[in-house]
N, C-alpha and C positions, 0 to 999 in steps of 0.2 A: 505495499499501498505506500504512495507514493505523499512525503510529508504534504499538508495545507498549506495552503498560499497562503503568505501571510500580509494582511494592511500594505499598504508601501511607505514608508518613514522618508519624509523629504531634507534633501540633507542640510538645505539651506534653513529652511523656520522649521523643522522637527516636530513636523503636523504631520497625524495619516493620515491618508487617502488611498480612495480606492485605486487598485491592479489596471483597470480600465477604464477609457474615457469615453463621458456619456457622450452623445451625437456621434460615436466615430464610423466613420462606417469604411466596409473593408470589400474587395472585390475578393472571389477566390477563385481559380480555375480547377479544375478538379481533373485526373487521373484522366479523364475522356475528349478531356478541356472544352468541357464548359463554362456557365463563367453564372456565380451568384452572387450578391449582396447583399453583406449582412448590417444589417445596423442596430448599435445600446442606442435603448430611447431611452432607461432607466436604470436606477443599482439602488440596492436596500441592503441593509446590512445586522442579522440577525443570532442570534446565537452566538456568533464570533463566527460568523460566515457572510464573507460579498459574495451577494445575486445579485443580478443580472437579467436587464427584458430588454428581444431582442425580435426587431423587425424583418421578413425578409418579404422581398416586392411589394413591401406597404402596407403587410399581413405583419400583426404583432403575432409572433409566436407565443402557442398555449401556453408553453412550463417554459418558467425562469428557468435561467445558468447558475448554479452556484461556480464562484469563479476557477475551482476545480477544471468544474465540466466546462466553460468558457473557454480555460486554456487548450482543454484535450481538442476540442471544435476550430482552435487556431491554428495550431500544426500541423492536424490531419489535411491540411492541403492545403498550397500555397497562395498568401495572397496578398492584394496592395493596397495599402492606405487612401481611398478615398478622402477623405476629411478623421485630421483626428479629433475631433471634439474637444470634450470640454474637463481637463481635471475635477474630478469631485472628491469636498473635504470626510469625512468620515463623522456620523454624530458623533455625541459626544457616550465615550465606553463608561459600563460598570467601574472594569481598572480601571479608570482614567481618576475618579471622582473619591474609589478606595483610597490611591497615594496620595490625591491629596487630602482629603479627610485628616489622611493618618500622617500628616504632613503637620498640618494644623493642632494636629490635640497635643504631637509633639514639642509641638512651639508653646499651644498652653500652656501646657505643666511645665519648661521650662519658666516661664513669665513669675509662674505661680509660684515661684518656685521662690524665683528674684523675690517675688511683694512679700513673703513673708523675711526673708529673711531682713525685710527692710526697714522689715516692726518690730525687730531684733529689738529690747531697750526698752520698747515703749509701755504703756498699758492697752494698749489695743486688745488683747488676746483676754486680756483681766475680764476688759468694757465686757466682754462679747458671751464672759462665760456671767458676769450679774446681770446682762440684759437676756437671758435662758432664762434664769433661777426670776428675774423678776415679770418676764410672761405667764409664770407657773404661776405665782403670786396672785398676778390679773387677773387671771381665770376664777381662782379660789373665790377672789374680793368677788369679781360681778358675783360669780353663782351664789356665796354668803350673802348679795345684796348689801354689799358696806359701800355702796358710791361713796363718803371721803376717804376712806382708804383707795380704791380700784384709783378715783380721781390723780392724789396724789404717788400711786405707785402708776399710773399715764404720764405724770410730770417726769418721773423720774425717769422714768425709760425713754421721754424725749431727748435728755439729759447727756442720756448715754448717746443718745445716738447718733448728736449734736458731737457729742466728743471723739466718737468714731470714725465719723463725716472728717472732723479737723483733721486728725491723725492722718486719712488718706489721702486728702488736699496736699496737705506737708509735707510728704513721700512721695507724690507726684503718683500711688495706689489707683486701679480702675477696680474698684468692690467685682465686676465680674469676674476679670481674672482672679480676683483673689476667690472668690468664692468658687468660678468655674463653672457660672450662669451657662446652660446650655443655649446657644443662637437657637437652635430647631425644637422644639419637644415632640415634632413628629418623628423625625427617624435620629433624633440624640447625640446629633451633631456627628454622624457616620457616611449621611450624602444620600447611605440607599437605606432606603424598606420595602420591606418582603422581596428584596435583590433588587429591587427598579429605583431609580433613579431616583430619590427627592426633589420635592418641587425647588426648596431653597436652594440646589445644585446646580437643578436647571439655569438658574435665575445670576448661579455664580459661572454658567459655560464658557464665556473667555478669560475666566481667570483661570481655568482648571484647567483648559491648554495651553494655553501663556506655561503652566508650569509642566504641566507634563510635556509637552512643545522643547523647554529649557533642557528638562533632563534627558531625553533622547541626542538631543545638540553633545550636553559635558560626554553623554556616556559615548556619541560618535570621534569623541575629540578626546577619547580617554584621561576625561578627567571626573 
């Protein structure tokens, strides 16, 4: 069994492209000397495989061709390129999304560790513990109907939050980084939901493609 043809990596921009151009028109010559033309009218990428839709004599062929099947067709008889067509970029791939989000998580973990280092020597962590205790006391006071006590606890909580906010501002720390707040509640910042690309990743398509392209270029350069 021959190895499956992989998407084409452009050595200039590092992006992934279909191996064959949409709009390409080829004229074949059979062993009997007869000529016929094939034209690639469209392409799609599904489950890791490129597929192509072809027409002959102006009629769309009933089945799509996998990239491997198309390659066999192109090597079955000599042909002349009538029209080169246009190169088509692959859609955003699950693998690209996974790599991008894995690096985002690494970056968040690094930034989180740096943020925690900055808090050393401050009262931030003790304030967090105090806030947790105050919240439980507030629940109890509200449950018991002790409104005067509850009002005082709310005041203490407000002062506690103000102190924590000031420490974060003074240290230049983003609360979302410190607490690892998820940007997307649907996928949990993985970019994938039930094996499919999450909407948050689709909105970052260009950034994800650019990141993966840079990785490929670095690999091609051996760096």
